[in-house]
C-alpha positions in Angstrom: 22.3 -24.0 -6.6 19.1 -24.3 -8.7 18.3 -23.7 -12.3 15.7 -21.4 -13.8 12.6 -23.2 -15.1 13.2 -21.9 -18.7 16.6 -21.9 -20.5 17.2 -18.7 -22.5 19.7 -20.4 -24.8 20.8 -24.0 -25.5 24.0 -24.3 -27.5 24.5 -27.5 -29.6 28.2 -27.9 -30.5 29.5 -30.1 -33.3 33.0 -30.9 -34.5 33.2 -27.5 -36.2 33.3 -25.8 -32.8 36.5 -27.6 -31.7 38.2 -27.8 -35.2 39.6 -24.2 -35.0 41.6 -25.4 -32.0 43.1 -28.3 -34.0 40.7 -31.2 -33.1 40.2 -33.3 -36.2 36.9 -33.6 -38.0 35.5 -37.1 -38.2 36.5 -37.5 -41.8 40.1 -36.8 -40.9 40.4 -39.5 -38.3 40.8 -42.6 -40.5 43.5 -41.0 -42.7 45.3 -40.0 -39.6 45.2 -43.6 -38.2 46.5 -45.0 -41.5 49.3 -42.5 -42.0 50.5 -42.1 -38.4 53.9 -43.8 -37.8 53.3 -43.7 -34.1 50.0 -45.5 -34.4 51.3 -48.0 -37.0 54.3 -48.8 -34.8 52.2 -49.4 -31.7 50.8 -52.8 -30.7 47.1 -52.0 -30.9 47.7 -49.7 -33.9 49.2 -52.5 -36.0 46.2 -54.7 -35.3 43.6 -52.1 -36.3 45.5 -50.9 -39.4 46.0 -54.4 -40.6 42.3 -55.1 -40.2 41.4 -52.0 -42.2 43.9 -52.9 -44.9 42.6 -56.5 -45.1 38.9 -55.4 -45.5 38.8 -52.0 -47.1 40.4 -50.6 -50.2 41.5 -47.0 -50.2 43.7 -44.6 -52.2 45.9 -42.5 -49.9 47.4 -40.5 -52.9 44.0 -39.3 -53.9 42.8 -39.2 -50.3 39.9 -41.5 -50.9 39.1 -43.5 -47.7 36.2 -45.4 -46.4 33.9 -43.7 -43.9 34.7 -44.3 -40.3 31.0 -45.2 -39.8 31.4 -47.9 -42.5 34.4 -49.5 -40.7 32.5 -49.5 -37.4 29.4 -50.8 -39.1 31.3 -53.7 -40.7 32.8 -54.6 -37.3 29.4 -54.3 -35.5 27.7 -56.6 -38.1 29.8 -59.5 -37.0 29.4 -58.6 -33.3 25.6 -58.4 -33.6 25.5 -61.7 -35.5 28.0 -63.3 -33.1 30.0 -64.5 -36.2 33.6 -64.7 -37.0 34.8 -63.1 -40.2 37.6 -65.7 -40.8 40.1 -67.8 -39.0 42.3 -64.7 -38.6 39.4 -62.6 -37.4 37.4 -64.6 -34.9 34.5 -63.0 -33.1 36.6 -62.4 -30.0 39.3 -60.7 -32.1 36.7 -58.5 -33.8 35.4 -57.4 -30.4 39.0 -56.5 -29.4 39.6 -54.6 -32.7 36.5 -52.5 -32.0 37.8 -51.7 -28.5 41.2 -50.8 -29.9 39.8 -48.6 -32.7 37.8 -46.6 -30.1 41.0 -46.2 -28.0 42.9 -45.0 -31.0 40.2 -42.4 -31.7 40.5 -41.3 -28.1 44.3 -41.1 -28.5 44.0 -39.0 -31.7 41.5 -36.5 -30.4 43.5 -36.1 -27.1 46.6 -35.2 -29.1 44.9 -32.0 -30.1 43.3 -31.3 -26.7 46.5 -30.0 -24.9 45.6 -26.4 -25.5 46.4 -23.4 -23.3 44.8 -20.6 -25.4 41.5 -22.0 -26.6 38.9 -20.1 -28.7 36.4 -21.4 -26.1 37.6 -18.7 -23.7 35.9 -16.1 -25.9 32.7 -18.1 -25.6 32.8 -18.2 -21.8 33.6 -14.5 -21.6 30.4 -13.8 -23.6 28.3 -16.1 -21.5 29.5 -14.4 -18.3 29.0 -10.9 -19.7 25.7 -11.2 -21.5 23.6 -14.2 -20.2 24.6 -17.1 -18.0 21.2 -18.8 -18.3 22.5 -21.2 -21.0 23.2 -24.9 -21.3 25.4 -26.7 -23.7 24.8 -30.0 -25.6 28.0 -31.1 -27.2 28.7 -34.1 -29.5 32.5 -33.7 -29.1 34.8 -35.9 -27.0 37.5 -33.3 -26.4 37.7 -31.3 -23.2 38.6 -27.8 -24.7 35.2 -26.4 -23.5 35.9 -27.4 -19.9 39.6 -26.4 -19.9 38.7 -22.9 -21.1 36.3 -22.6 -18.1 39.2 -22.8 -15.6 39.5 -19.0 -15.5 35.8 -18.7 -14.7 35.7 -21.5 -12.1 34.2 -20.5 -8.7 34.1 -16.7 -9.3 31.6 -17.2 -12.2 30.3 -20.6 -11.4 30.5 -24.4 -11.8 30.1 -26.9 -14.5 27.5 -29.6 -14.2 28.0 -32.8 -16.3 24.4 -33.8 -15.3 25.2 -37.2 -13.9 26.8 -38.6 -10.7 30.6 -38.7 -10.6 32.7 -40.8 -8.2 34.5 -37.6 -7.5 31.6 -36.2 -5.5 32.0 -38.8 -2.8 34.6 -38.1 -0.1 35.4 -41.7 0.5 38.8 -43.1 1.6 39.2 -45.2 -1.5 38.9 -42.0 -3.6 41.5 -39.9 -1.8 44.1 -40.4 -4.5 41.8 -38.7 -7.0 40.5 -35.2 -7.3 37.4 -34.5 -5.4 34.9 -32.4 -7.4 32.3 -30.0 -6.3 28.7 -31.2 -7.0 27.0 -28.1 -8.4 23.6 -29.5 -7.6 24.3 -29.2 -3.9 24.9 -26.1 -1.8 28.3 -24.7 -2.4 30.4 -22.3 -0.2 30.5 -18.7 -1.5 32.1 -15.5 -0.5 30.1 -12.4 0.3 28.4 -10.8 -2.7 29.1 -13.9 -4.9 26.3 -15.5 -6.8 27.9 -18.4 -8.8 26.1 -20.0 -11.7 25.8 -23.6 -12.5 26.0 -24.5 -16.2 25.0 -27.8 -17.7 27.3 -29.5 -20.2 25.7 -32.5 -21.8 28.4 -34.6 -23.6 26.0 -36.9 -25.4 28.8 -38.9 -27.1 31.0 -39.2 -24.1 34.3 -37.5 -23.0 38.0 -38.1 -23.0 38.2 -37.4 -19.3 35.5 -39.9 -18.2 36.6 -43.3 -16.9 33.7 -45.8 -16.7 33.6 -48.9 -14.5 31.3 -51.5 -16.0 31.2 -53.4 -12.6 29.9 -50.7 -10.3 28.5 -48.6 -13.2 30.2 -45.5 -12.0 32.3 -42.8 -13.7 35.4 -41.2 -12.5 36.2 -37.7 -13.8 40.0 -37.3 -14.5 40.2 -33.6 -15.5 43.8 -33.6 -16.6 44.4 -37.3 -17.4 43.1 -38.3 -20.8 46.0 -40.4 -22.2 46.1 -44.0 -23.6 49.1 -46.3 -23.8 48.9 -47.5 -27.5 51.0 -50.6 -26.8 49.0 -51.9 -24.0 45.6 -50.3 -24.6 45.5 -48.9 -21.1 44.1 -45.7 -19.8 46.9 -44.0 -18.0 47.4 -41.2 -15.5 50.3 -39.5 -13.7 51.0 -38.7 -10.1 51.7 -35.1 -9.3 54.2 -33.4 -9.1 56.6 -36.3 -9.8 54.8 -37.4 -12.9 54.9 -41.2 -12.2 52.8 -43.1 -14.7 50.1 -45.5 -13.6 47.1 -47.4 -15.1 43.6 -46.5 -14.1 41.5 -49.1 -12.2 38.3 -48.5 -10.3 39.1 -47.7 -6.7 35.9 -49.4 -5.5 36.2 -52.8 -7.1 39.6 -52.8 -8.9 38.0 -53.3 -12.4 39.9 -51.8 -15.2 38.3 -48.6 -16.4 36.9 -48.3 -19.9 36.8 -45.3 -22.3 33.4 -43.6 -22.4 33.1 -42.3 -25.9 30.5 -43.3 -28.4 32.0 -44.4 -31.7 30.5 -43.1 -35.0 28.1 -45.8 -35.8 25.1 -45.5 -38.0 23.1 -47.5 -35.5 24.4 -46.3 -32.1 23.9 -48.2 -28.9 22.1 -45.7 -26.6 21.5 -48.0 -23.6 24.9 -47.3 -21.9 23.8 -46.0 -18.4 25.5 -42.6 -18.6 24.6 -41.9 -22.2 21.0 -42.8 -21.5 20.8 -40.5 -18.6 22.3 -37.6 -20.6 19.8 -38.1 -23.4 17.0 -37.8 -20.9 18.5 -34.6 -19.4 19.0 -33.2 -22.9 15.3 -33.8 -23.6 14.4 -31.7 -20.6 16.8 -28.9 -21.7 15.4 -28.8 -25.3 11.8 -28.7 -24.0 12.7 -25.8 -21.7 14.6 -23.8 -24.3 13.6 -20.4 -25.7 16.3 -20.5 -28.3 18.6 -23.2 -29.7 21.9 -22.4 -31.4 23.6 -25.1 -33.5 27.3 -24.4 -34.0 29.6 -26.3 -36.4 27.2 -29.3 -36.6 26.2 -30.9 -39.8 23.4 -33.2 -38.5 25.3 -36.2 -39.7 23.4 -39.1 -41.2 25.0 -41.2 -38.5 23.3 -39.1 -35.8 19.8 -40.3 -36.3 19.3 -40.2 -32.5 20.1 -36.5 -32.4 17.6 -35.8 -35.2 15.0 -37.9 -33.4 15.8 -36.1 -30.1 15.1 -32.7 -31.4 12.2 -33.7 -33.6 10.5 -35.1 -30.5 11.3 -32.3 -28.0 11.4 -29.1 -30.0 8.4 -26.7 -29.4 7.0 -24.7 -32.3 7.8 -21.3 -30.8 11.6 -22.0 -30.2 14.0 -19.9 -32.2 16.6 -21.9 -34.1 20.0 -20.4 -35.2 22.5 -22.3 -37.2 26.2 -21.2 -37.2 28.0 -23.0 -40.0 30.5 -22.2 -42.8 29.0 -24.9 -45.0 26.4 -23.0 -47.0 24.9 -26.1 -48.6 21.3 -26.6 -49.5 21.5 -30.2 -48.2 22.5 -28.9 -44.8 19.7 -26.3 -44.7 17.1 -29.0 -45.6 18.3 -31.1 -42.7 17.7 -28.3 -40.3 14.4 -27.3 -41.9 13.2 -30.9 -41.3 13.5 -30.0 -37.6 11.7 -26.6 -37.8 10.4 -24.3 -40.5 11.7 -21.2 -38.6 15.5 -21.5 -38.9 18.1 -18.7 -39.3 21.4 -19.5 -41.0 24.6 -17.6 -40.4 27.7 -18.3 -42.5 30.1 -17.9 -39.6 32.7 -20.2 -38.1 32.7 -20.8 -34.4 35.8 -18.6 -34.1 34.0 -15.8 -36.1 31.0 -16.1 -33.8 32.8 -15.9 -30.4 35.1 -13.1 -31.4 32.2 -10.9 -32.6 31.0 -9.4 -29.4 27.9 -7.7 -30.9 26.8 -10.9 -32.6 27.3 -13.0 -29.4 25.3 -10.4 -27.4 22.4 -10.6 -29.9 22.5 -14.4 -29.8 22.5 -14.5 -26.0 20.0 -11.7 -25.3 17.3 -11.7 -28.0 
């Protein structure tokens, strides 16, 4: 399958798009970590929570907590300087705490990702009905967008994560895992079928990606997103008997890593997959006729996203912002990208359930 030269619509999805389905906003994550009995009783949870309590003051009764970006920034300072914080927090332990904190975030987001009836289904129905020439840039780790596509799979089209997956290779070592159709190659079709390929660019990573830092390849595990909080291991289950196992790279037996980008003010963008996705996102933005931002606040920690759009946006591109936060500060952030921006005081749920509005967004 091939793509049109121009993209009619590029959607940019922030946390506000998944929040109606229960996925926490970033500001909710740290309070959840500190208040969760399950996390506090786990091995890696105890270590992370103790570090936060030792180094940050907060007031849980008044719900005043440090920013998650500040916690990561503090950790990253010592890592970048290659310095220990104290005898209790050596540089090696600080590196471990960062890894554990990322895994706990993965765990929390995944708790809210087991959804059967997602609002994203309305989104896909509109795309199928009104205009499939879209691509999606998302800053969310959750997999609700992809899960909702299941009902559209094959008959409507295929999802393209825009980088190479181990699952594309029909090798003996990969037989225990799910093979995946590569939408950039010819695919089998029935008579009168014209399936579409839709790009999903998850610029901050995904819960269902397992990354091997030895062979630098990524395994897609569509239904396995869990983490064992006592051992800090990415886990999966055999089907149908549901036997639990740990994920290791089938090519070199290296333990897989999470592939989600933590909320840092200074993000590390040289990770091979993230770097490739940013390049692909640049091409999508340059080819777009219209860009629709949904539930995204252009966070101050997302300087790379601001820079990406500032560099690649063309003057004649229509910008639509769907957001319930009718704040002047938010509007100024978007007007710093383009002078021609339309604001709509809608939630993602309001947007996708309004068929006339979705048709106008996808067809104008």
